[in-house]
Each structure stands twice: as C-alpha cells, then as structure tokens.
DORO-252939 format. One record per residue (C-alpha): residue in one letter; x negated, y, z. Coordinates in Angstrom, 1 decimal. Layout:
BEGIN
+----+--------+--------+--------+
! aa !      u !      v !      w !
+----+--------+--------+--------+
!  A !      X !      Y !      Z !
...
+----+--------+--------+--------+
//
This chain:
BEGIN
+----+--------+--------+--------+
! aa !      u !      v !      w !
+----+--------+--------+--------+
!  M !    8.4 !  -20.8 !   10.5 !
!  S !   10.3 !  -19.6 !   13.3 !
!  G !    7.9 !  -21.1 !   15.5 !
!  I !    5.0 !  -18.2 !   13.9 !
!  A !    7.6 !  -15.4 !   14.1 !
!  R !    7.5 !  -16.2 !   17.9 !
!  R !    4.3 !  -17.0 !   18.3 !
!  L !    3.7 !  -13.9 !   16.3 !
!  Y !    6.6 !  -11.5 !   18.3 !
!  R !    4.3 !  -12.9 !   21.6 !
!  G !    1.2 !  -12.0 !   20.5 !
!  E !   -0.6 !  -14.9 !   20.5 !
!  V !   -1.4 !  -15.3 !   16.6 !
!  D !   -5.4 !  -14.6 !   16.1 !
!  V !   -6.1 !  -14.3 !   12.5 !
!  D !  -10.1 !  -13.6 !   11.5 !
!  F !   -9.1 !  -10.5 !    9.7 !
!  V !  -12.7 !   -9.0 !   10.2 !
!  G !  -14.3 !  -12.4 !    9.3 !
!  R !  -13.0 !  -13.1 !    5.0 !
!  R !  -13.7 !   -8.8 !    5.0 !
!  K !  -14.8 !  -10.9 !    1.6 !
!  L !  -11.6 !  -11.6 !    0.9 !
!  W !  -10.3 !   -8.7 !    1.2 !
!  Y !  -13.1 !   -6.6 !   -0.8 !
!  S !  -12.2 !   -9.0 !   -3.7 !
!  L !   -8.9 !   -8.6 !   -3.4 !
!  S !   -8.8 !   -5.0 !   -3.2 !
!  A !  -11.5 !   -4.2 !   -6.4 !
!  V !   -8.7 !   -6.6 !   -8.4 !
!  L !   -5.8 !   -4.5 !   -7.3 !
!  L !   -8.0 !   -1.2 !   -7.9 !
!  L !   -9.3 !   -2.5 !  -11.2 !
!  V !   -5.5 !   -3.3 !  -12.3 !
!  S !   -4.4 !   -0.2 !  -11.2 !
!  I !   -7.6 !    2.2 !  -12.9 !
!  A !   -6.6 !   -0.1 !  -16.0 !
!  G !   -3.1 !    1.2 !  -15.9 !
!  L !   -3.9 !    4.7 !  -15.5 !
!  V !   -7.2 !    4.5 !  -18.7 !
!  L !   -4.6 !    2.1 !  -20.9 !
!  N !   -1.1 !    3.8 !  -20.6 !
!  G !   -2.8 !    7.3 !  -20.8 !
!  G !   -3.0 !    8.8 !  -17.6 !
!  L !    1.1 !    8.8 !  -15.6 !
!  N !    4.1 !    9.4 !  -17.2 !
!  L !    5.1 !   13.1 !  -16.7 !
!  G !    8.3 !   14.5 !  -15.8 !
!  V !    9.3 !   17.7 !  -17.8 !
!  E !    7.8 !   19.4 !  -14.8 !
!  F !    4.7 !   18.8 !  -15.9 !
!  K !    4.6 !   19.4 !  -19.3 !
!  G !    7.0 !   21.2 !  -20.1 !
!  G !   10.3 !   20.4 !  -22.7 !
!  S !   14.3 !   20.8 !  -23.0 !
!  V !   16.6 !   19.2 !  -20.7 !
!  F !   20.1 !   18.6 !  -21.4 !
!  S !   23.4 !   17.5 !  -19.0 !
!  F !   26.4 !   16.8 !  -20.1 !
!  K !   29.8 !   15.3 !  -19.4 !
!  A !   30.6 !   11.6 !  -21.4 !
!  P !   31.9 !    8.6 !  -19.3 !
!  A !   32.4 !    6.2 !  -22.1 !
!  A !   29.1 !    6.5 !  -23.8 !
!  Q !   26.1 !    4.3 !  -24.0 !
!  I !   22.7 !    5.5 !  -23.5 !
!  E !   21.0 !    3.6 !  -27.0 !
!  N !   24.3 !    5.9 !  -28.6 !
!  V !   23.6 !    9.1 !  -26.5 !
!  R !   19.3 !    8.7 !  -27.4 !
!  G !   20.2 !    8.0 !  -31.0 !
!  T !   22.4 !   11.3 !  -31.3 !
!  F !   19.5 !   13.2 !  -30.1 !
!  N !   17.3 !   11.6 !  -32.8 !
!  D !   19.6 !   12.3 !  -35.3 !
!  A !   19.6 !   15.5 !  -34.2 !
!  G !   16.2 !   16.3 !  -34.6 !
!  A !   15.0 !   15.3 !  -30.9 !
!  H !   11.7 !   12.9 !  -30.9 !
!  Q !   10.9 !   12.4 !  -27.1 !
!  V !   13.7 !   11.7 !  -25.9 !
!  I !   14.4 !   11.0 !  -22.2 !
!  V !   18.2 !    9.9 !  -21.2 !
!  Q !   19.3 !    9.2 !  -17.6 !
!  T !   22.3 !    9.2 !  -15.7 !
!  T !   23.4 !   11.1 !  -12.6 !
!  N !   26.3 !   11.3 !  -11.0 !
!  N !   27.3 !   14.3 !  -12.6 !
!  G !   27.2 !   12.8 !  -15.9 !
!  W !   23.8 !   12.2 !  -19.0 !
!  R !   20.6 !   14.1 !  -18.2 !
!  V !   18.5 !   14.4 !  -21.5 !
!  T !   14.4 !   15.4 !  -21.1 !
!  T !   13.3 !   16.4 !  -25.1 !
!  E !   10.0 !   18.4 !  -26.0 !
!  S !   10.6 !   21.8 !  -26.2 !
!  L !   12.2 !   22.5 !  -28.7 !
!  S !   13.0 !   25.7 !  -30.8 !
!  P !   15.9 !   27.7 !  -30.5 !
!  E !   18.3 !   26.2 !  -33.8 !
!  A !   16.9 !   22.6 !  -32.8 !
!  V !   18.8 !   23.5 !  -29.8 !
!  T !   21.6 !   24.5 !  -31.1 !
!  N !   21.5 !   21.2 !  -33.3 !
!  V !   21.3 !   19.1 !  -30.5 !
!  Q !   24.0 !   21.1 !  -28.8 !
!  K !   26.2 !   21.3 !  -31.9 !
!  A !   25.8 !   17.4 !  -32.3 !
!  V !   26.3 !   16.3 !  -29.0 !
!  A !   29.8 !   18.6 !  -29.2 !
!  Q !   31.2 !   16.2 !  -32.0 !
!  K !   30.1 !   13.5 !  -30.7 !
!  Y !   31.6 !   12.9 !  -27.4 !
!  S !   34.3 !   15.4 !  -28.1 !
!  L !   33.4 !   18.6 !  -26.2 !
!  P !   33.2 !   22.2 !  -26.0 !
!  Q !   29.8 !   22.7 !  -27.3 !
!  N !   29.4 !   25.1 !  -23.9 !
!  Q !   29.5 !   22.1 !  -21.8 !
!  V !   26.4 !   20.8 !  -23.0 !
!  N !   24.3 !   23.0 !  -21.0 !
!  L !   20.2 !   23.9 !  -21.1 !
!  Q !   17.2 !   24.3 !  -19.4 !
!  V !   14.2 !   25.1 !  -20.3 !
!  I !   11.0 !   24.5 !  -18.2 !
!  G !    7.5 !   25.4 !  -19.0 !
!  A !    4.4 !   23.7 !  -18.5 !
!  S !    3.4 !   26.2 !  -16.1 !
!  W !    5.1 !   25.9 !  -13.9 !
!  G !    4.0 !   22.2 !  -13.6 !
!  G !    0.8 !   23.1 !  -13.6 !
!  Q !    1.3 !   25.3 !   -9.8 !
!  V !    3.2 !   22.3 !   -8.6 !
!  A !   -0.1 !   20.0 !   -9.3 !
!  D !   -2.6 !   22.6 !   -7.9 !
!  K !   -1.0 !   23.0 !   -4.9 !
!  A !   -0.5 !   19.1 !   -4.5 !
!  V !   -4.0 !   18.9 !   -5.3 !
!  T !   -5.3 !   22.1 !   -2.9 !
!  G !   -2.5 !   20.2 !   -0.4 !
!  L !   -4.4 !   16.5 !   -0.8 !
!  I !   -7.9 !   18.6 !   -0.3 !
!  V !   -6.9 !   20.2 !    2.8 !
!  F !   -4.8 !   17.1 !    3.9 !
!  M !   -8.5 !   14.7 !    3.8 !
!  L !  -10.5 !   17.8 !    5.2 !
!  A !   -7.8 !   18.1 !    8.2 !
!  I !   -8.4 !   14.1 !    8.5 !
!  I !  -12.1 !   14.5 !    8.8 !
!  L !  -12.1 !   16.9 !   11.4 !
!  Y !   -9.5 !   15.5 !   13.6 !
!  L !  -11.4 !   11.4 !   13.5 !
!  T !  -14.9 !   12.7 !   13.7 !
!  V !  -14.0 !   14.7 !   17.0 !
!  A !  -11.7 !   11.9 !   18.3 !
!  F !  -13.5 !    9.0 !   17.9 !
!  E !  -16.7 !    8.8 !   15.1 !
!  W !  -17.8 !    9.5 !   11.5 !
!  K !  -17.6 !    6.2 !   10.8 !
!  M !  -13.9 !    5.9 !   11.5 !
!  A !  -13.4 !    9.0 !    9.6 !
!  L !  -15.3 !    7.4 !    6.7 !
!  A !  -13.2 !    4.7 !    6.8 !
!  A !   -9.8 !    5.7 !    7.0 !
!  V !  -11.1 !    7.9 !    4.2 !
!  V !  -11.6 !    5.3 !    2.0 !
!  A !   -8.9 !    3.4 !    3.1 !
!  L !   -6.8 !    6.8 !    2.2 !
!  F !   -8.1 !    6.4 !   -1.1 !
!  H !   -7.6 !    3.2 !   -2.0 !
!  D !   -3.6 !    3.4 !   -1.2 !
!  L !   -3.5 !    6.2 !   -3.7 !
!  V !   -5.1 !    4.7 !   -6.6 !
!  I !   -3.2 !    1.5 !   -5.8 !
!  T !    0.5 !    3.3 !   -5.6 !
!  A !   -0.7 !    5.8 !   -8.6 !
!  G !   -1.9 !    1.7 !  -10.7 !
!  V !    2.2 !    1.1 !   -9.5 !
!  Y !    3.7 !    4.0 !  -11.5 !
!  A !    1.1 !    3.9 !  -14.8 !
!  W !    2.1 !    0.5 !  -15.3 !
!  S !    6.0 !    0.7 !  -14.4 !
!  Q !    5.9 !    4.4 !  -16.2 !
!  F !    8.0 !    5.8 !  -13.8 !
!  E !    8.3 !    9.0 !  -13.9 !
!  V !    6.5 !   11.7 !  -11.5 !
!  T !    8.0 !   14.1 !  -11.2 !
!  P !    7.8 !   16.9 !   -7.2 !
!  A !    9.1 !   14.4 !   -5.2 !
!  T !    7.0 !   11.3 !   -6.4 !
!  L !    3.9 !   14.1 !   -5.7 !
!  L !    6.1 !   14.4 !   -1.5 !
!  G !    5.7 !   11.0 !   -1.9 !
!  F !    2.6 !   10.1 !   -1.9 !
!  L !    1.4 !   13.1 !    0.7 !
!  T !    4.2 !   10.8 !    2.6 !
!  I !    2.0 !    7.9 !    2.6 !
!  L !   -1.4 !    9.6 !    3.5 !
!  G !    0.3 !   10.0 !    6.4 !
!  Y !    1.6 !    6.9 !    7.1 !
!  S !   -1.6 !    4.8 !    6.3 !
!  L !   -3.5 !    7.6 !    8.7 !
!  Y !   -1.3 !    6.5 !   11.2 !
!  D !   -1.7 !    3.1 !   11.2 !
!  A !   -5.4 !    3.3 !   10.8 !
!  V !   -5.7 !    5.3 !   13.6 !
!  V !   -3.3 !    3.0 !   16.0 !
!  V !   -5.8 !    0.3 !   14.8 !
!  F !   -9.0 !    2.6 !   15.7 !
!  D !   -7.8 !    3.7 !   18.4 !
!  M !   -7.7 !   -0.6 !   20.0 !
!  I !  -11.0 !   -0.6 !   18.7 !
!  K !  -12.2 !    2.0 !   20.5 !
!  E !  -10.7 !    0.9 !   23.5 !
!  V !  -11.4 !   -3.0 !   23.2 !
!  T !  -15.2 !   -1.7 !   22.4 !
!  A !  -16.2 !    0.5 !   24.9 !
!  K !  -16.9 !   -1.7 !   27.3 !
!  L !  -18.9 !   -3.7 !   25.0 !
!  G !  -23.0 !   -4.0 !   26.7 !
!  T !  -25.9 !   -6.2 !   27.6 !
!  T !  -24.0 !   -9.2 !   29.2 !
!  S !  -21.4 !   -8.4 !   27.3 !
!  K !  -20.0 !  -12.2 !   25.7 !
!  M !  -18.6 !  -10.4 !   22.4 !
!  T !  -20.3 !   -8.9 !   19.5 !
!  Y !  -18.5 !   -6.0 !   17.8 !
!  T !  -17.1 !   -8.1 !   14.8 !
!  Q !  -15.4 !  -10.1 !   17.3 !
!  A !  -14.3 !   -7.5 !   19.8 !
!  A !  -13.1 !   -5.1 !   16.6 !
!  N !  -11.4 !   -8.4 !   15.3 !
!  N !   -9.9 !   -8.5 !   18.7 !
!  A !   -8.5 !   -4.9 !   18.9 !
!  L !   -7.5 !   -6.0 !   15.3 !
!  N !   -4.9 !   -9.0 !   16.5 !
!  H !   -3.7 !   -7.3 !   19.5 !
!  T !   -2.3 !   -4.4 !   17.3 !
!  L !   -0.7 !   -6.1 !   14.6 !
!  I !    3.0 !   -7.1 !   15.3 !
!  R !    3.1 !   -3.2 !   16.4 !
!  S !    1.8 !   -2.7 !   12.5 !
!  L !    3.8 !   -5.0 !   11.3 !
!  N !    7.4 !   -4.2 !   13.1 !
!  T !    6.2 !    0.0 !   12.5 !
!  T !    6.3 !   -1.4 !    8.5 !
!  L !    9.2 !   -3.2 !    8.4 !
!  V !   11.6 !   -0.6 !   10.1 !
!  A !   10.6 !    2.3 !    8.0 !
!  I !   10.3 !    0.1 !    4.7 !
!  L !   14.6 !   -0.7 !    4.8 !
!  P !   16.0 !    2.5 !    4.3 !
!  V !   12.9 !    2.9 !    1.6 !
!  A !   14.0 !   -0.1 !    0.1 !
!  A !   17.4 !    0.5 !    0.5 !
!  I !   17.8 !    3.8 !   -1.4 !
!  L !   15.1 !    2.5 !   -3.8 !
!  F !   16.6 !   -1.2 !   -4.9 !
!  I !   20.7 !   -0.1 !   -4.1 !
!  G !   20.7 !    3.7 !   -4.1 !
!  T !   19.7 !    4.3 !   -7.9 !
!  T !   21.4 !    0.9 !   -9.2 !
!  L !   25.2 !    0.9 !   -7.1 !
!  F !   24.9 !    4.9 !   -6.5 !
!  G !   22.7 !    6.3 !   -8.6 !
!  A !   20.4 !    8.3 !   -6.4 !
!  G !   18.8 !    9.8 !   -9.3 !
!  T !   15.3 !   11.7 !   -8.7 !
!  L !   15.2 !    9.7 !   -4.9 !
!  K !   13.6 !    6.3 !   -7.1 !
!  D !   10.4 !    8.5 !   -7.8 !
!  L !   10.5 !    9.4 !   -3.8 !
!  S !   11.2 !    6.1 !   -2.8 !
!  L !    9.1 !    4.2 !   -5.0 !
!  A !    6.2 !    5.9 !   -3.9 !
!  L !    6.8 !    5.5 !   -0.1 !
!  F !    8.1 !    1.7 !   -0.8 !
!  V !    4.5 !    1.1 !   -2.7 !
!  G !    2.6 !    3.0 !    0.0 !
!  M !    3.4 !    1.7 !    3.7 !
!  I !    3.1 !   -1.7 !    1.9 !
!  V !   -0.3 !   -1.1 !    0.8 !
!  G !   -1.2 !    1.2 !    3.7 !
!  T !   -0.6 !   -1.1 !    6.2 !
!  Y !   -2.6 !   -4.0 !    4.5 !
!  S !   -5.3 !   -1.4 !    4.3 !
!  S !   -5.3 !   -0.3 !    7.5 !
!  L !   -5.8 !   -4.2 !    8.4 !
!  C !   -7.6 !   -5.3 !    5.4 !
!  V !   -9.9 !   -2.7 !    4.2 !
!  A !  -10.6 !    0.6 !    7.1 !
!  T !  -11.4 !   -2.3 !    9.8 !
!  P !  -13.8 !   -4.4 !    8.1 !
!  M !  -15.2 !   -1.0 !    6.9 !
!  L !  -15.9 !   -0.3 !   10.2 !
!  V !  -17.2 !   -3.0 !   11.3 !
!  T !  -19.8 !   -3.2 !    8.2 !
!  L !  -21.1 !    0.4 !    9.8 !
!  K !  -21.2 !   -0.8 !   13.0 !
!  E !  -22.7 !   -3.4 !   13.0 !
!  R !  -25.5 !   -2.3 !   11.7 !
!  E !  -26.5 !    0.2 !   15.1 !
!  P !  -29.4 !   -1.2 !   17.0 !
!  R !  -27.3 !   -1.2 !   20.1 !
!  Y !  -24.7 !   -4.2 !   18.2 !
!  Q !  -27.0 !   -5.8 !   16.0 !
!  A !  -29.3 !   -6.2 !   19.7 !
!  I !  -26.0 !   -8.1 !   21.0 !
!  A !  -25.6 !  -10.4 !   18.2 !
!  R !  -28.9 !  -11.3 !   18.1 !
!  R !  -28.8 !  -12.6 !   22.2 !
!  L !  -25.3 !  -14.0 !   21.4 !
!  A !  -26.9 !  -15.9 !   18.1 !
!  A !  -30.1 !  -17.0 !   20.8 !
!  Q !  -27.7 !  -18.5 !   23.6 !
!  S !  -25.9 !  -20.5 !   20.7 !
!  G !  -29.2 !  -22.1 !   19.8 !
!  G !  -29.4 !  -19.2 !   17.0 !
!  K !  -26.2 !  -20.2 !   15.3 !
!  V !  -24.5 !  -17.2 !   13.9 !
!  V !  -21.8 !  -15.9 !   15.4 !
!  G !  -18.7 !  -15.1 !   14.1 !
!  T !  -15.6 !  -13.1 !   14.7 !
!  K !  -13.8 !  -16.0 !   16.3 !
!  A !  -13.8 !  -15.7 !   20.3 !
!  A !  -11.4 !  -16.2 !   23.4 !
!  R !   -8.7 !  -13.5 !   23.3 !
!  Q !   -9.6 !  -11.3 !   25.7 !
!  P !   -6.8 !   -9.6 !   27.2 !
!  V !   -5.8 !   -5.9 !   26.7 !
!  P !   -7.4 !   -2.9 !   28.2 !
!  A !   -5.9 !   -1.8 !   30.6 !
!  G !   -2.6 !    0.9 !   29.5 !
!  A !   -2.9 !   -0.3 !   26.0 !
!  S !   -0.4 !   -2.1 !   24.8 !
!  N !    0.6 !   -3.8 !   20.8 !
!  G !    3.6 !   -2.4 !   21.7 !
!  S !    5.5 !   -6.0 !   21.4 !
!  A !    8.4 !   -6.7 !   24.5 !
!  P !    6.8 !   -9.5 !   26.9 !
!  D !    3.8 !   -7.0 !   27.5 !
!  V !    6.6 !   -3.9 !   27.9 !
!  E !    8.0 !   -6.5 !   30.7 !
!  K !    4.7 !   -7.8 !   32.2 !
!  R !    4.2 !   -4.1 !   32.8 !
!  K !    7.6 !   -3.5 !   34.6 !
!  K !    7.1 !   -6.8 !   36.8 !
!  K !    4.0 !   -5.5 !   38.0 !
+----+--------+--------+--------+
//
C-alpha cells in the first residue's frame, strides 16, 4: 500500500478511467436507482419543521432520557414527536398543535420534570415560511445551473458544460438518496450544503476539463494518441490533485459529522455536514468517472477525432486503439499540483 501511495503522489499511476466507462456508468446507474428508490419508498425526504410547519418545545431536564421525553409528549396528546438533544437541553418537534393542546403539553412536561411551566418554551413555525425557503433554493439552483452552462460554454465548449451539468445532477440525486434512506432531517442548513457541494463538484470538474483542453489542443493529423487516450492521460495527471483536494476538504467535515455531533452536540451542523460529506465524495467520483467519460463519448463522435482513431487503428493492424498509451508530459504551464513537479520547475 505504501508503494501505491508513493506512486500515486509522484503521478506515476496510470488508471484507465475512460476505458472503464461502462463500469462507471453501471455503478452510477445502480447508485441513482437506489437513491430514487429511497425517495419513492420513504415518501420523499424527511422535511424539518421549517418546511412542513409545527410546534417546537425547548426545555432543560438533564436527567431525562429520550424515550421518557417522547412518552411524555405522546401521553399529552402529541403524535408526530421528534426528540433532539442540544447544548441548551431538549428540543422536541411535534405537528401543529392547537392552543389547548400546547397548554396540555407544557403542563405535562413541567409536572414530569419538576419545571415551572413558563420554562417550557414554545415556538410555532408555519409551513409557508418553509415554502418560501424551498422556492428560493430552487431559484438559486436554476440560476446556478444557467451560470455554469454559460461559463463552461464560453470558457470551454458546450459539450463540457453538458457533461458537468449531468455530473452535478448525478451528485444531487445520490446525496438526496442518502438523506432519504438515513431519514436525516432536511433543514435550511441542508439546502445550503446541497448548494455548496454543487460548487465543489464544479471546481473539480473544471480542473479536469482544463487539463483535457490543454492536452487535446495539440491533437492533429500526425498525433500518436486518440482523443480518448489524451483525455485519460490528462485525467491521470490531475488525479493526485483531485484526491488531495478531497482529502483536505473532507477531514474537517468528517470531524463535524462524526465527532462534533456525537461528543459535543453540534446539533443542526450535522444537517449541513452530512450533505457536504456525501457530496464531496460523490463529486470527486463524478468528475473522474462520470463527467470525463461522458465528455469523451461526445467528443469521439466528431469527424476530426474519428479520423485520428481510424488512422491509428490502421497503423496498428486494424486493432481498436484503447486508452492505454505512454504517459505524455504535462503541457507547459500545467501541473497536477504534486510536490515533485514543483521541485522540477524550481530547478529549471
């Protein structure tokens, strides 16, 4: 394993990403089907009170247990009870209750845990507010997607824009599927996490596409590589950078998700951190194994690159030219971000 890690860090690993596109497409199809099944079978996402409305009670009872708190609310007439611990005590969410039912719940909690009734605080949230948040999130998503398409079309080309947008939807659906299966509550913080992973996934895809653009720009009638081989070569040169970026970004997110919420009661931060944790992993995968293979599939249909592939196939005795080819040097001005490349430039 240490030998593989060293080779990966030095940029010496040559992974046939594009040549295994059917494998990646199949894996993505399975993940998407499982995610959609989770959304359908579980009746969609577990929306928080901010979206569907309800009554939120907060109080302090250090000696209480979750089941006892839930039982107290059920006995008082509340049905859809969600119990959470916070740094300030207990936060219990129920369906929208009438004023009489609210009073009964407050009296029951105060009597059960020997509290003054005015220390059982109440917050009533209407569903209309959540609807406004959802509408703004959808509007933000649409504007974001249009901006991405416009930018990538101008900076690169429309085929790269299409591949990037497909990868973004791929990431969103899978992340939503994780929320559906885990039944994590979807809050406004979750929506922020969803929009954040779109930016992260886009960044990773742009890094890969920029390298592909540089490598494939020199392909001509005398080229010794097909577009597929050149794209795979570029992908391998950015591999260590993508993995390093993901690792550095995911460590603090994992700390919030697995340590902060369990040891320190990070509360609603888990709603944000789960979206970021899943989205970063899926985003890295999609930029390497979804966006790039899809781009290659679109570009291979161009007459220019078909002619190169036919010429190289004829030179190899009619055999189909695969993605395996000698690793070409990184174009001038480009780098995979690894330390050896930086040292070489310094020496020059």
